[in-house]
N, C-alpha and C positions, 0 to 999 in steps of 0.2 A: 335242407329238410323239406320234404314235400308234404308231409302229413303232420297235423297238429292234433293232439289228443288232450282234452281237459281231464285230468285225474282228480280234480277237486269235486266236492259233493254238490256244489251249486253251479248253475249255468254262469258262464262268463261272457260278457259283452264287450266288444272292442268298438270304440267310436272312431270311425275313419271318415275320410272325405266321402260325402255322398251317402252316409248311413251308418249302419252298425253290422257287425259280424257276431254271430252267436256260436259259442262252443258249449254244447250241453254238458252238464255235470254227470258224473258217474254215480250210480247207486252204490256200487262197491268202490268207493274212492280210495286213493292211496292215503294211508294214515300211519302215524307213529303210535304205537301202543306200549304203555308201561306194563312190565311184567314184574310182579313182586314175589320173592321167595324168602320165607323166613329162614334165616341162617344161624341165629343165635338168640340169646336172651341175656340181658344185662340188668341185674337187680329187679327182675320181674318185668322188664320192658323188652318187648320183642325188637329184634334187630333184623331188618330186611335187606336183601340185595335187590336193587332195582335195575333191570336192564330194559332197553328200548328196542322194540322190533318194528320193522316196517311191514305193512301189509298192502297188498294190491299194487305194488310198484313193478311194472314189467321190466324185463331185461332191455338194455339198449337195442334199438333197431336202427339200421343205417339211414333210413329215410323218414324217421319219426321224431318229432319234438313233443315232449310231455310237459303240460302245465301242472305245477304242483304248488303246495304251500311253501312259504319261506322256511319253515322248520325242516321239511324234507330236503329242500335244495341245499340248506346249510350242512345237513348231515352227509350228503352225497356230493360235495363240491367237485370231486374228480369227474363226475358225470357231466359231459358237455351237451347232453340231450334234455336237461331239465331246465325249465324256465318258470319264472314267477311273474304274476301280473305287476305292472308298474304304472306310474302316473294315474293313480286311482281317481275316478270321477265320483264326486259326492254331490247330490242334489237334495235339498230339503233334509239334510242330516242322514241321508240314506245312500249307501254305495250302489251306484247304478252301472258301473263298468270301469274300464280302464282304457288308456291310450296306447300302451306298449307292453312289451315283455322285457325282462332283464334276467341275467344269470348272476348268481351269488357266488 
């Protein structure tokens, strides 16, 4: 993969030898959305059907890796272009970056 695109809402920093690399977050990040549809009623209690849709996840591109949340990566395990931040770096109880990527 030649290109890495961060599809999460916040900037992602990788700590590497000699410094940090920043991948800016997307204003319209990839996300899972629950959609509820009332399908029935049972003794006055509404019964919903809940489906999950993904928004803002591009189709695979030959030269591009996408950084996404774990929930999206788990939902699309067959996609080999989706990566999740790994080896999270926490300083003073705040996440400040990561050291690597992983696939789920």
